[in-house]
N, C-alpha and C positions, 0 to 999 in steps of 0.2 A: 520630444521633451528634453529640456536642458538638464545637465547633470545635477544641478541644484537650482531650484526656483528662488530667485532673489526678490524679496519684497521690500519696498520702501513704504512706510505707513505713517500717517498722522499720529503723533504721540498720544492723542486723546482717544484712540481706538483700543479698548482693553482686550486682553486675552490672547493676542496673536502668538506670542512665544509658546503658549501651551497647546495650540491647535494643530501643530504639525510636527513631524519628526525631523531627522537630520537632513532630509532631502530638501528642506525649505529653510532659508535664512531670512531673518527679519531685522531691518534697521528702522528706527523711528526718529522723527524730527518734527518740529512745529509745522503745522500745515501751511501757515502763511509764508513760511520761509522756503518752501519747496520751489526749486528753479530747475530749468532744463539741465544745467550742469550737474545736478544731483542724480540724473536719470541715465547716465551713459552706461551703467552696468546694472540696470534694474529690469526685471522681467514683469513685475506686477506693481502697480501703484494703488495703494488703498488710502482713502482720504475721507474728509468730511466737507462741509459746505464752504469752508474758508479758502479752499484751493480751487482756482479757476483752471479747468482742464480744456485746452484747446491746442491749435497748431503751434502757437508760440511756445507752449510748454513741452510738447511731445515730439515735434518734428526732429528727425535725426537721432532720436534716442532708441534704446533697445526695448522700450515698454511694449508688451504684447497684450496686457490685460489691465483694465482700470476698474476699480470698485469704489463706490461711495457709500459710507455707512449712514446714509440719509434717505429720506423719502422724496426730497426735492431734487430736481434735475437742472435748475436754471444756471448752475455753475459748470455744467458739462456741455461741451460741443459734441452732441451725439452724431451729427452729420460727419464731422471730421473723423470720429472713431470708426464709424461704419465705412467711410471711404478708405481708411487706412487699415481696415481689417483688424482692428484692435478689439479684443473681447471686452465686454462690459457687464457689470452687475450693480444693482443698488439694493436698498433695503426697505421696500414699501411696507408700511404698517408696523415697522419694528418699534417705533416710539409712539404709536398712536395712543396707547393707554396713558403714557406719561404726560402727553400734551393734554389729554382730556382731564386728567387729575389736576393739572395746573389750572385749567379753565374753571373747574368746579371749585378749587380752593380760592381762586380769585373772586368768583361769585360769592362764595361763603364769606370772605373777608369783607366784601362790599355790603352784604346783607347784615352782617354783624354791626358794622359801622352805622347803618341806617335803621337798626332795630327792626329788621324784617326777617321773614323766613322764606323757605322755598314754596310755601303754599300760595297758590294764585300767581306764581311767577310765570312770565311769558318770555321765552328765549328765542331770538332769531339766530339761525345758523346759516352763514353764507359760505357755501361750499360743502356739499354733503358726500364727500368721498370717504376714505377710510377713517380719517379723524372726525370729520363732521358727522358721519353716520354713527360712529361709536359714541360720540357725545350725545347725539339724539337718543340712542338706546338707554344710556345711563340716566339722562334727564327724565325720560318717560317712565323709567323704573321708579324714579323719585316723585312721580306725579306732576311733573312740570310740562306745560304746554309748549310745543316747539313750532316755530314758523320756519319753513325751509326755503332757501333761495339758492338755486343752482341752475342757471340757464342752459348749460350743456345737457344736464340730465333731463330738464324739462322738455327739451327738444326731442329727446329719445323716449320720454315717458309722458306723453301729452294728457293721459288720463289721470295722472297723479296730481296732487295738490301742491303747487309751488307758488311762492310769492315773489314779487319784484323786489329789487334792492331798495327802492323807495319805500316799500311797505314795511321794511325792517324797522322803520322809525316807530312803528306801533309796539315794538317789543320793549320790555324792561331792560334786557341784556341783548347785545348783538355781538356774536363771536365769529371771527373770520378764519376760514380754513380753505383758502383757495391757492392754487399754484400761481407763480409769477409768469404772466404771459404778456407780450407786447403786440402780438399780431393775432389775426383771426377775428371771428365775429364777437368774441367776448374777452377782450384784453382786460387784464387785472391791474396793470401798473397804474398807480394813483386812483384805484377803484374808489377809495374813500376820499371824496373830494369835499370842497368847502360847502357845496349845496347839501350834501349828505350830513355833514357835521352841524350845519345851521338848523337842520330839521330835528336835532336832538336837544336834550335839556339836562340839567344837573340831577334830574331824577332817574337818569339812565346810565348804563354802563356799556362801554365799547372795549372789546378785547381783540388785540391782534397778536396771534401766535403764528401767522402764516409766513409772510415775507415782508421785510422792511419797506420795500418799494410799493407795497399795496397802499401805503399812506405817505403822502408828501409831507415829510417831517417839518420842513420850514413853514409850509402852509398851516400845519397843525399848531405850530408854535404861535403863529400870528393869530389863529383862531382862539386859542385859550387865553392869550394876552388881551384880546379885544372883545371878548364875549362876556356878558354880565354873569350868565349861569351856564358855563360850558359843561358838556358831557364828561363824565368820569372816564378817564383813559387808563387802560392796562396794556402796556406795551412790553413785549418780550423780544421783538425783532425791530431792527432799526435800519434806516438808510445809512450807507457808508460805514458799516461796521469795520473796524473798531472805532472809527472816528465819528461816534454818535453825537447827537445834538444834546449837549449837557443841559441847556436851558429847558428843553422839552422834558427831560427827566424830572426836573423840579416841579413841573405842572401835572405829572401823572399821579393817579391814585396809587398805582403800583408800576414800578419800572424794574425790569430784570435783564440780565446780560445774555439773552438768547439761550436760555436753559430750560425752557418748558419741556423739551423732550429728553432731559438729562437724567431721568430715573435710571438707576444702574441696570435694571433688568432690560430696559430698552436698548441700552448700549451693547450689552452682551448678546441680545437677540440679533442686532444688526451685524455684529461680528460673526455670529454663526451663519447668517445668511450669506455674507461675503465669502467666508471660508469654504462653504459648500460649493459656491459658484466657482471659486478659484480651484478647488479640488477637482471639480468636473472638467474645467478647462485644461489644466495641466496634467490631469491624471495622476495626482499625488494623494496619498492617504490623508484623511482628515479625522482628528480625534474629537468627534462630536460630543461625546460624554464629558469631555473636559470643559466644555462651555455650557452645556445644558443645565448643569447643577446650579448655575448662577442666574438662571432665567425664571425659576419657580418663585411664585409669590406665596409666602407663608401666612397662613391664617387670614385670608382676604376678607374684607368688610363687605357684608351684604346689607344695604340700607333697610331699616325697618320703619314701618309707618308710625310707630309710637316714640321714636327717638329724635333728639335734636340733631338734625343733619348738619346744621351750620357748625356747631361746636365739634361734632364728630369729625367732619372734614378737616377742620383746622388742627385737630389733635393729631391727625395723620400727617398733615403737611402744612406747616406754618409758613405760608408764602411770604409773609412780611419780613422774614429773615433774609430771603433772597433780595427783596427790595432794598432793605437796609444795607446789605453788603455792597450793592452798586452805589448807593448814595454816599456811603463812607469812602468810596474810592473815586468819586466824581472828579476830584481835583487831579487825579493821576491818569486820566484818560489821555491817549488811547491805550497805553500799555496795560492799564488795570482791567480793561474789558476782557482781553484774552487770558490774563492771569486769573480772573474770577472763574472763567470757564475751565481752565486747566486744573485749578485747585478746588473745583466744586465739591462740596461735601456729599457723602453718600446719601442718596435719597432713594427710597424703595417705593415701588408700586404697591398699592394697597387695596384696590377694588377687586371684587369677585367678577369673574367673567359673566358677560350677558349675551 
């Protein structure tokens, strides 16, 4: 164990200075700015999805441990970490509730605009992992019928009812929660193609909070510009962030700067998971209680059958404010994209556990 564990962390990871004692030092900087030259005297690198971790970044550095405060791993070269005997941790499930609440707020916003309710709604969920599965539980609690699409799970659970991607066009709302993969039997890059979009209409809603490359953004722009009644789009993730397609933003029902998982409890939960892993790896004490007090949800909402769930959801999270914030800064891209994320206002989780 080094005399002092030296951490370099993305500035958007909260709580780190409070989690350890004097045997750990923490330096913070913008995640997109981290370069190999910053890592010559660093033992642990803690980051988010904007930093690509591979041989180009780590070769010849002193980094012994990498942690990402995210549930996605497509920015991490795990093969290189394993080959280099570098410890690794991530935060699966940490922001699942935050993303689910974003999706529910987006649906509520759309329902309000179309003068509809959750009654009789049919929602297609593509990818039924931690987030998609939690979304299913909350929707079913609210009496919403869900169509599930998850080919990998279907292969493992042949007796369960799953639908094809093409069948998702039968749903009123389609929400994507898949990892980004380019190889294997079920690649997800450009999973949402022109044929899928052409099967949808202006009476439907498509939400992508998964990964920007799930949807070919240039193709989507051509689609919305050349379709008489295009599907309503809610996009939180984009190709080439922070150099996102500003024209496509203008055609979305809701457009936000990759903040679906940004509820503050999810951020602190991810910090706690990384700190525990780092503590175990370097054998340094971790002040767990310093973080846990920030994870609890006060007075959570339990949906009732006799209440207006649309207005209730929007009272907890007015998603239109996040949409307007991006539109107000559209002329200042790409700098404004990261600025909006760094200065994101405090948003709390609000749903009771299911």
